[in-house]
Backbone bond lengths (Angstrom), bond angles and torsions (degrees), N, CA, C in turn:
res aa  C-N    CA-C-N  psi(-1)  N-CA   C-N-CA  omega(-1)  CA-C   N-CA-C  phi
1 M - - - 1.432 - - 1.523 108.42 -
2 R 1.285 115.80 124.45 1.457 122.89 -175.22 1.532 112.54 -60.28
3 A 1.332 117.35 -43.37 1.472 120.79 -177.94 1.528 110.70 -62.21
4 L 1.304 117.50 -39.45 1.456 121.21 179.40 1.522 110.78 -67.37
5 K 1.313 116.73 -44.07 1.462 121.19 -179.54 1.522 112.40 -66.34
6 S 1.338 117.12 -30.60 1.471 119.86 -177.94 1.531 112.68 -90.80
7 G 1.332 116.75 4.69 1.459 119.80 176.76 1.516 114.87 83.60
8 E 1.311 117.20 11.47 1.468 121.25 178.28 1.530 108.25 -91.60
9 F 1.341 115.25 75.14 1.456 120.83 -170.16 1.525 112.78 -68.76
10 E 1.322 118.39 -38.27 1.466 119.77 178.82 1.531 111.04 -67.06
11 L 1.315 116.89 -39.59 1.466 120.34 175.60 1.527 109.84 -63.30
12 A 1.316 116.57 -43.51 1.469 120.62 177.78 1.524 110.24 -59.17
13 N 1.335 116.65 -42.33 1.465 119.80 178.88 1.515 111.49 -63.10
14 D 1.328 117.45 -41.63 1.466 120.67 178.41 1.530 111.05 -62.12
15 I 1.312 116.13 -44.59 1.465 120.86 179.89 1.530 110.12 -63.84
16 L 1.316 115.72 -43.38 1.466 119.38 -179.71 1.524 112.01 -67.90
17 D 1.333 117.59 -35.36 1.468 119.83 175.79 1.526 111.09 -58.53
18 K 1.324 115.97 -43.96 1.468 119.99 179.66 1.524 110.87 -66.17
19 A 1.321 116.36 -40.12 1.464 119.94 179.14 1.528 110.71 -65.82
20 I 1.330 117.20 -39.11 1.462 121.18 179.31 1.524 110.73 -66.82
21 E 1.328 116.76 -36.61 1.469 119.65 175.85 1.520 111.08 -56.52
22 S 1.326 116.12 -40.71 1.463 121.48 -178.48 1.527 112.59 -80.65
23 N 1.330 116.54 -26.26 1.473 121.59 -175.64 1.527 109.96 -135.50
24 P 1.326 118.33 68.71 1.467 120.63 -173.16 1.530 115.33 -68.69
25 N 1.306 117.66 -8.31 1.461 120.61 179.37 1.522 113.03 -109.68
26 D 1.320 116.27 20.89 1.466 121.67 -179.67 1.529 109.26 -97.07
27 A 1.315 116.01 103.43 1.464 121.37 -177.54 1.527 112.21 -61.18
28 V 1.314 117.50 -34.38 1.469 120.97 -177.97 1.532 110.80 -64.51
29 L 1.322 117.32 -36.65 1.464 119.90 178.00 1.526 110.97 -64.06
30 Y 1.321 117.10 -43.41 1.461 119.99 177.64 1.526 111.19 -65.07
31 R 1.330 116.98 -38.68 1.463 120.53 177.52 1.525 110.48 -63.42
32 S 1.315 116.81 -43.27 1.470 120.86 179.15 1.523 111.02 -63.62
33 K 1.319 116.26 -40.92 1.461 120.04 178.18 1.529 110.45 -65.45
34 A 1.326 117.33 -38.95 1.463 120.82 177.27 1.528 110.76 -60.03
35 I 1.316 116.46 -41.04 1.464 120.43 178.83 1.525 110.23 -64.14
36 A 1.326 117.17 -46.90 1.469 120.76 179.56 1.525 110.59 -60.52
37 L 1.318 117.28 -41.92 1.465 120.67 179.35 1.523 111.33 -67.04
38 M 1.319 117.42 -38.13 1.464 120.51 177.00 1.522 110.21 -62.27
39 F 1.327 116.33 -45.95 1.468 119.89 178.22 1.528 110.87 -58.92
40 A 1.323 116.84 -35.16 1.460 122.02 -177.99 1.531 112.37 -81.46
41 G 1.335 117.83 -3.60 1.448 121.00 179.00 1.520 114.01 82.41
42 R 1.292 116.74 17.55 1.471 122.47 -178.33 1.527 109.42 -102.97
43 D 1.336 114.50 66.37 1.462 121.44 -170.44 1.530 114.83 -62.15
44 P 1.334 120.48 -44.49 1.468 117.83 179.94 1.536 112.51 -60.23
45 E 1.326 116.65 -39.86 1.466 120.17 177.94 1.526 110.65 -68.71
46 A 1.329 116.14 -37.91 1.466 120.43 178.03 1.525 110.02 -62.19
47 K 1.337 116.34 -43.59 1.466 120.15 178.66 1.520 111.28 -61.69
48 A 1.325 117.39 -41.13 1.466 120.65 179.00 1.526 111.04 -62.30
49 C 1.326 116.81 -41.32 1.470 120.23 178.39 1.525 111.25 -67.63
50 M 1.328 116.58 -40.00 1.462 119.09 178.98 1.526 110.18 -66.53
51 D 1.325 116.87 -39.02 1.465 120.01 176.28 1.526 110.91 -61.59
52 Q 1.327 116.38 -40.07 1.468 120.23 178.28 1.530 110.50 -65.06
53 S 1.312 116.62 -42.12 1.463 120.83 177.92 1.522 110.17 -58.22
54 L 1.331 116.16 -45.92 1.458 119.95 -178.34 1.526 112.32 -72.53
55 S 1.326 117.42 -25.79 1.465 118.44 176.30 1.527 111.05 -71.27
56 I 1.324 116.34 -27.33 1.465 121.23 177.29 1.526 110.33 -78.98
57 D 1.338 115.89 -43.05 1.466 120.73 -178.77 1.520 108.98 -138.16
58 E 1.321 116.03 85.71 1.462 120.99 -175.07 1.524 113.25 -68.98
59 N 1.323 117.94 -14.39 1.464 121.47 -179.57 1.523 113.73 -96.23
60 D 1.329 117.33 5.15 1.464 121.17 -179.34 1.529 108.97 -73.22
61 Q 1.315 115.82 106.06 1.460 120.89 -175.78 1.527 112.55 -65.65
62 L 1.318 117.63 -33.44 1.460 119.98 178.85 1.528 109.98 -65.32
63 S 1.326 116.98 -44.45 1.468 119.97 178.00 1.519 110.95 -64.50
64 Q 1.317 117.87 -37.75 1.466 121.01 177.73 1.528 110.42 -61.59
65 C 1.320 116.32 -44.23 1.464 121.48 179.26 1.535 110.74 -65.07
66 L 1.323 116.18 -45.02 1.460 119.99 179.95 1.524 111.84 -66.52
67 A 1.325 118.03 -31.98 1.464 121.45 176.15 1.529 110.03 -62.81
68 E 1.317 117.28 -40.64 1.464 121.36 177.12 1.521 110.93 -64.71
69 I 1.327 116.50 -42.20 1.464 120.34 178.11 1.525 109.92 -62.34
70 L 1.323 116.48 -45.48 1.461 120.75 179.04 1.526 110.96 -59.17
71 D 1.324 117.41 -43.82 1.463 120.64 177.65 1.525 111.19 -60.56
72 D 1.331 116.43 -42.16 1.467 120.43 179.43 1.529 111.70 -65.35
73 V 1.321 116.63 -39.83 1.470 120.70 178.35 1.527 109.59 -65.58
74 A 1.315 116.79 -47.22 1.464 121.27 -177.74 1.526 112.05 -62.85
75 S 1.327 117.02 -32.97 1.461 121.02 -178.83 1.524 112.76 -87.89
76 G 1.334 117.43 -5.90 1.459 121.15 179.96 1.513 114.47 85.67
77 K 1.323 117.64 5.36 1.463 121.00 178.65 1.521 112.28 -73.87
78 R 1.308 115.51 -17.42 1.463 121.23 -175.58 1.520 107.48 -141.40
79 P 1.336 117.89 141.05 1.471 118.56 177.37 1.532 111.46 -67.63
80 R 1.313 114.89 150.79 1.460 120.39 179.97 1.531 109.54 -67.58
81 P 1.327 117.64 122.07 1.471 119.52 176.00 1.532 109.75 -70.68
82 K 1.328 114.88 149.21 1.453 120.66 178.95 1.522 111.75 -111.02
83 S 1.326 115.25 -4.17 1.463 119.70 179.23 1.526 108.26 -157.08
84 M 1.322 115.00 167.46 1.463 119.78 178.19 1.519 111.21 -62.49
85 K 1.321 117.61 -31.45 1.466 120.47 179.81 1.521 111.41 -64.11
86 E 1.335 116.85 -29.39 1.468 120.39 -178.39 1.520 112.82 -81.74
87 I 1.318 117.19 -11.76 1.457 119.37 178.32 1.506 108.53 -75.09
């Protein structure tokens, strides 16, 4: 998603909200929104989206890994990434 890659996290969230409205059972959309929210410093909302992603597809290893990263960022164990390359 171009908005996410260019650091336009609020725009990315708006786009993802619309996509989720149309596809509420798409775990990847929730995972992408969680990443955008994490980048924006909105950790509680990011955690809720990641939890939703995992509730849809609990075996998604990428979401499991990103959930751990999000927990580490939220707890201060890891610096907040500013891009996908930093994850």
